[in-house]
Structure formats: C-alpha cells, structure tokens
C-alpha positions in Angstrom: -59.9 -37.4 10.5 -62.8 -37.0 8.1 -63.0 -38.5 4.2 -62.6 -35.1 3.1 -58.8 -34.8 4.4 -58.9 -38.6 4.6 -58.4 -37.8 0.1 -56.7 -34.4 0.5 -54.2 -36.3 3.3 -53.8 -39.1 -0.1 -53.0 -37.7 -2.6 -50.2 -36.1 0.1 -49.0 -39.6 0.5 -49.2 -41.1 -3.2 -47.0 -38.0 -4.1 -44.2 -39.6 -1.6 -44.9 -43.8 -2.6 -42.0 -45.4 -5.8 -43.2 -45.6 -8.8 -43.5 -49.6 -8.5 -45.7 -49.3 -5.0 -48.3 -46.2 -6.5 -48.7 -49.1 -9.6 -49.7 -51.4 -8.0 -52.4 -48.8 -5.7 -53.3 -47.7 -9.1 -54.3 -50.9 -10.4 -56.5 -52.0 -6.9 -58.4 -48.9 -7.3 -59.4 -48.8 -11.6 -60.6 -52.6 -10.3 -62.6 -51.4 -7.6 -63.9 -48.8 -9.7 -65.0 -51.3 -12.3 -66.7 -53.3 -10.0 -68.7 -51.1 -8.6 -69.6 -49.6 -11.8 -70.6 -53.7 -12.8 -71.0 -55.5 -9.9 -70.6 -59.8 -10.3 -74.0 -61.1 -10.1 -73.2 -64.9 -11.0 -71.7 -67.0 -12.3 -72.0 -69.6 -15.7 -71.4 -73.5 -14.6 -68.8 -73.5 -16.2 -67.0 -70.5 -13.8 -67.9 -67.5 -16.0 -69.1 -63.7 -14.1 -71.8 -63.0 -14.7 -71.6 -58.9 -14.8 -74.5 -57.2 -14.2 -74.4 -55.4 -17.7 -74.8 -58.1 -19.9 -77.0 -59.6 -17.7 -79.0 -56.8 -17.9 -78.5 -57.0 -22.1 -79.2 -60.1 -21.8 -83.5 -59.6 -20.0 -83.6 -57.2 -22.5 -83.1 -59.1 -25.7 -85.4 -62.1 -23.9 -88.2 -59.4 -22.9 -87.7 -59.3 -26.8 -88.9 -62.1 -28.2 -92.2 -62.6 -26.3 -93.2 -66.3 -28.5 -90.7 -67.5 -26.9 -91.4 -67.2 -23.1 -93.9 -70.4 -22.1 -97.0 -70.1 -19.2 -96.5 -71.8 -15.7 -99.1 -74.1 -17.0 -97.6 -74.8 -20.5 -94.0 -76.0 -19.1 -96.2 -78.0 -16.3 -98.6 -80.1 -19.6 -95.0 -80.7 -21.5 -93.3 -82.2 -18.7 -96.1 -84.5 -18.1 -95.9 -85.2 -21.0 -92.4 -86.2 -21.5 -92.3 -88.2 -18.4 -95.5 -90.0 -19.7 -93.0 -90.2 -22.7 
C-alpha cells in the first residue's frame, strides 16, 4: 500500500473509531506536528527543554550586541588574571 493509499485509508479508519480513541490519536498527531515544526535542540541546566525557535531568538538577540563578545585571546588573559589573583 502506498503512502497516498495509507493516508486515504487512515481517514476511513478515523471515521470508524470511538471518540475517546480519536481524541488520543488527535493529541498524538498535534504533538508530533508541533515538535516537528519546533524541535527540541537541547536542555537548560534545570531540565527545561529548549526549542529551536527560542534558541534562534536568543542567538539573534546575542548577535545584536557584538560589544558583549570577547575574543579567545582576551578570554585567556582574563582567565589567567583570575587564576593569578
């Protein structure tokens, strides 16, 4: 059976199942499509999921402030200064 035939048959099957099972299937489909549209790309230290859209917003905000960036050389100097203190 091709994917197109399966999709067509799935519609027929969905029309035959009871409302409780349909609600469960519908929730699974909604969750799956939402996750595919905005996948989890990592986790915060507290376990909170980080979605790609949130990370993208944060990256864009961070990149809009180049004055806050530190070169690798400057970072090494700061690190050495802290260890010497």
